[in-house]
C-alpha positions in Angstrom: -27.3 -39.8 36.9 -24.3 -40.7 34.8 -25.7 -39.2 31.5 -26.2 -35.6 32.7 -22.6 -35.5 34.0 -21.3 -36.9 30.7 -23.3 -34.4 28.7 -22.2 -31.6 30.9 -18.5 -32.7 30.5 -18.9 -33.0 26.7 -20.4 -29.4 26.5 -17.6 -28.0 28.7 -14.9 -29.8 26.6 -16.6 -28.5 23.4 -16.8 -25.0 24.7 -13.2 -25.1 25.9 -12.0 -26.3 22.4 -14.0 -23.5 20.7 -12.7 -20.8 23.0 -9.1 -22.0 22.5 -9.5 -22.0 18.8 -10.8 -18.4 18.8 -8.0 -17.4 21.1 -5.5 -19.0 18.7 -6.4 -16.8 15.7 -3.9 -14.3 14.4 -4.0 -12.0 11.4 -0.7 -11.3 9.7 -0.4 -8.3 7.3 2.5 -8.4 4.8 3.7 -6.7 1.7 5.3 -8.5 -1.3 9.1 -8.7 -1.6 10.7 -5.2 -2.0 7.5 -3.4 -1.2 7.2 -1.4 2.1 4.0 -0.9 4.1 3.1 2.8 4.1 -0.3 3.7 5.6 -2.7 1.0 4.4 -0.9 -0.1 1.2 2.4 -1.4 0.1 4.7 0.9 -1.9 7.8 0.5 -4.1 9.9 3.4 -5.4 11.8 2.8 -8.7 14.2 5.7 -9.5 14.7 4.7 -13.1 13.2 7.5 -15.3 10.4 6.5 -17.5 7.4 8.1 -19.1 3.9 7.6 -17.7 3.0 4.7 -20.0 6.3 2.9 -19.4 5.9 3.5 -15.6 2.3 2.0 -15.7 3.6 -1.0 -17.7 6.5 -1.5 -15.2 4.1 -1.5 -12.2 1.8 -3.9 -13.9 4.7 -6.3 -14.6 5.0 -6.5 -10.8 1.3 -7.1 -10.4 1.0 -3.6 -9.0 -0.3 -0.2 -10.2 1.0 3.3 -10.0 0.4 5.2 -6.8 -3.1 6.6 -6.0 -3.8 8.8 -3.0 -7.0 8.6 -1.1 -6.6 11.2 1.6 -4.4 13.4 3.7 -3.4 10.7 6.1 -2.1 8.6 3.2 -0.2 11.6 1.7 1.3 12.5 5.1 2.6 8.9 5.5 4.0 9.0 2.0 5.7 12.3 2.7 7.3 10.9 5.9 8.5 7.8 4.0 9.9 9.4 0.8 12.8 11.2 2.5 14.0 7.9 3.9 13.7 5.8 0.7 14.5 8.4 -1.9 15.9 11.5 -0.1 16.9 13.6 -3.1 14.1 12.7 -5.6 11.7 15.6 -6.2 9.2 13.9 -8.5 7.4 10.6 -9.0 4.7 9.4 -11.4 1.3 8.6 -9.9 -1.6 6.8 -11.5 -3.5 10.1 -11.8 -4.5 11.2 -15.3 -7.3 12.7 -17.3 -6.6 10.8 -20.5 -9.5 11.1 -22.9 -11.3 13.6 -20.7 -12.2 17.0 -22.0 -13.2 18.2 -18.5 -10.8 18.6 -15.7 -11.7 15.4 -13.9 -8.7 13.2 -13.0 -8.8 9.4 -12.5 -6.5 6.9 -10.8 -5.5 4.5 -13.5 -4.5 1.9 -11.0 -8.0 1.8 -9.4 -10.3 3.3 -12.1 -11.7 5.6 -9.5 -12.1 9.4 -9.9 -9.4 11.3 -8.0 -11.4 13.2 -5.4 -8.5 14.1 -3.1 -6.2 16.3 -5.2 -3.5 18.0 -3.0 -2.1 20.4 -5.6 1.4 21.9 -5.5 1.4 25.7 -5.5 0.4 27.0 -8.9 -1.2 23.7 -10.0 -3.1 22.4 -11.8 -1.8 23.6 -15.1 -3.8 21.6 -17.7 -1.7 22.9 -20.6 1.3 21.1 -19.1 -0.2 17.7 -19.9 -2.7 15.0 -18.8 -0.8 13.0 -16.1 -0.1 13.7 -12.4 3.2 13.5 -10.6 4.0 13.9 -6.9 6.3 16.9 -7.0 8.4 18.6 -4.2 9.8 22.1 -4.5 13.6 22.1 -4.4 15.6 24.7 -2.5 19.4 24.6 -2.7 22.0 26.3 -0.5 25.7 26.0 -0.9 25.7 23.2 1.7 22.4 21.4 1.4 19.4 20.6 -0.8 15.9 20.9 0.8 12.8 19.3 -0.6 9.3 20.5 0.4 6.5 18.0 0.9 5.4 16.2 -2.3 2.1 17.4 -3.7 0.4 16.8 -7.1 1.4 18.5 -10.3 0.4 18.1 -13.9 3.0 16.8 -16.4 3.1 15.8 -20.0 2.7 12.0 -20.0 5.6 11.5 -22.5 8.1 13.2 -20.2 10.2 11.2 -17.8 10.2 10.8 -14.0 10.8 8.0 -11.5 7.7 6.2 -10.2 5.9 4.7 -7.2 4.1 1.4 -7.5 1.4 0.2 -5.1 -0.3 -3.0 -4.1 -2.8 -3.6 -1.4 -1.7 -5.1 1.9 -2.0 -8.9 2.0 -3.9 -10.3 4.9 -3.3 -13.9 6.2 -5.3 -15.4 9.0 -3.7 -18.2 11.0 -5.6 -20.4 13.4 -4.2 -22.8 15.9 -6.4 -25.9 15.7 -6.1 -28.6 18.3 -7.8 -31.9 18.5 -8.5 -31.9 22.3 -9.4 -35.6 22.2 -6.1 -36.7 20.7 -3.2 -37.7 23.0 0.3 -38.3 21.8 2.9 -40.3 23.5 6.5 -39.1 23.1 9.0 -41.9 22.9 12.4 -40.9 24.1 15.3 -43.2 23.1 17.1 -44.7 26.0 
């Protein structure tokens, strides 16, 4: 009669410990220092003007790559973020280029993938302008203010200069609270 109760108690204790461990999990999503989470990636704007090659090298020195854009959701998030982080900057290098391609296919240098989502600025692409892609906003100036339209892709000569946006993937960390339910600790309080 004693053994069934002991086995039942052990199973309940084991189940309680497992349930508590699962309830104690937490996933933390972070970006590296100086990077900001925008959509599902971490971005960093550097307003120093460089050519495409220097920009790519700079991002790689940070263990990052130049910006690539997957879809309209990502582009909308970037366009909401840019006026906050760089309000008067109309152009930024991206990872997009067609270096070595005789066709009009563009690739994201940072990921190696073909650029399938290409939200062009009005009048673009103009392949005669170059082989690299920037995010470009149209600038409208009045006597009192400067207005930038949303940033969209434009073709540019890779040796010309522009500021840049670096990207890295989000970093996921999983934490678990692990308790040894059979351990008891005695607190000793000094008198």
